[in-house]
N, C-alpha and C positions, 0 to 999 in steps of 0.2 A: 823232480822240481813239486815245492808243496805252495800250490796257487790256493789251498783252503784259506789263508790267513788274510789273501787280497779284501781291503774292505773297499765298498762304492759309498761315495754319499751322494744322495741327489738333493735339491730344494733346500740346501740348508743358505744358498746366499740370494741376495736379493735380484728379481730383475733389473731393476734401475743399477745396482753395483757393477754387475757383470756389464753392463751397456758402460757405464762408466770406465772400468778397467779395461774395456776390448777397446774403446776410443782414446784412452788415455796411453795404451802400449802403441797404438799408429800413430800420436802425433810427439809422444813427447821420449819414445827411448830410441837410438841408435841401433840398428839395425847392423847385422851384417853376414855374410855368409862364411862366417867362420866356427861354427858351432859343428866338432869333429867328432862322431862316434867311435869306441872303438881308438879312439888314437894311440899308435902306439911308438913313432919317433921319435929320438932325442934331438934335442933336449925340448924342441919347441911344440912338440906331440901333432904338426902339422898333418901327421898321415892317418889315415884311418880306414873305413867300412865306408863310410857315408857323412857328407856337408848336410848342414840345415843351415836356414836363417836363423838368426838367434841373439840375443846379450847378454852377458855375464854380468849382475845386478851385485851379487854378493860373494865375497869368499873368504873364507875362516882359514885361516894356515896357523894352525897352531907352534909346526915347527920354526915360522919366520913371522912372527907378526907382523912383522914389515912391511911384509908381500901383501895382507891381507887388503882387501878391497869392501867398501861397502857405496855403490851405485843405487840402492834401492829406495824410490822413493815411497815418502808416508801411506801413499795408496797399497802398497803393496804390502808395506809393513804392517799396517792395519790388516791386511787378510790373515799374514803369519801369524799372527797376535790372535784373531779369533781361533785359526785353526789349534795353534798350539794350546789355548784357555779350553778349547771345546771339545777336541780328539789327542791331542798328544800328555798334555797334562805335565808339562817340562819334564817327560821320562826321556827326550831326545835332546840332542845338541845340534846347531843349524850348520852347517857345514857351505852348502852351496846354493845360490837362488838363480838360476837362469828362466829366461824368456825363450820358448822356441818357436818357430816356425817353418812350415812347411807350402812349397804351393803343386801344384800338378805335376806329377812326376817325381815328387821325391821323396818315395817312398822310403821308410827306416829300412836298417839291414837289424839283425838283431845284435843286440849290446845288454851291456849289464852296466848299469850306474854310478859302480865304482870299480876301477882294475885296479891291478894287483900292487901296480906303481904307488898306487893312492894310499895316506896312513890309515883310512876309516875300518875299524875292525868289523862294525856291527853296521852295515848299510842300512838305511831304509830312504824311499824315496816318497813324498806327497803331491801328488799332481794337481793341478786345476785347469781345467778346459772353459777359456774365458771369450771365446765368441762369443757373440752378444745374441747371435740365431744361427741356426743350422739345421739342415735338412736331411734327413737319415741317407738317403739318395746319392747325397755329396760323399760319402765314406767316409775316410779322417778314423777308422777304426783305429784301437790300441789292443794288442796282441802280447801274450804272453805265450812263450814257446819251449821247447825242452831241452834246446840247444842252442849254442852259436854260431851253428852251420848252417847257414842261408842256404844253400840248395838242398839239404836232407833234415831241415827242422818240423815239427808238428806244433800246428797250433793247441795248445792246452786252454787258451781261453780267450775273447774276443769281448771287448767292451766297444759300445756305440760312443760318437762324441756326442754329446750333447753339451747344450751350455749349462755352465755352474755345477756341472761331474765334477766331482773329487776321487781319487783313487788312490789308496795308500796300499803299499808293497814294501817287500824285500826287496833292497835295491843291487843282489845280487842274482835275481831271477833274469833271465834272457827276454828280451820284450823287444817289442819297435812300433812305431806306431806308421801308419797309413797314412796317405797326403791325399787330397782335395780328389775326385774323382771330375771336377770340374776347374776349366778354367779361371782364373783373376779372382779367387776366395786362396786366403792366405789358412790353413789351421795354426791355430795356436793354444800353446799350454805354456803353464808356469808350472815351474817345477823346482821343489825345495828339497835339497837331498840332506837326510839327515845322518847321524850317530845316534844310535841305541844308548844310554848311560847305563850301567849295570851299576 
């Protein structure tokens, strides 16, 4: 796994904006325990390695546009437009946007952001940590791993959770997010799944 091209961007988002998006996602997004990593069952994908809180905000289904979804609020579209203009430079097509949340005890398992059944050929992920405040002792680290084998995988790189931190990486690198180590806190991330345009 080549993690040398993983990029971390800090201090690009105003604290006030992070506060706004954190508050907005608490009060205006319908969350459900429906995000499933490594989904494998047919036809709905309800079985997988782990479930976590989330909301699907945008999905571009190129083979069937009538099934595409856009529930993405303007606050999040504005953030994506900033990311695209500043970092992506229109070299990537947005495929999926999700809001993810984990409570204490909801450690993620090793997974990739695109599986073989999805049509994306050159997958990338741009992730934003959107909690307005976070203490290092609360955990919530993001890890890149050497395999999808949860019992024998090795951690290749660990990235601490930090409000406003953005991480850009190849979507087929195995990874996981660790849950908070304290109760009554939801670790939130906003995930933009992308396809590189050749």
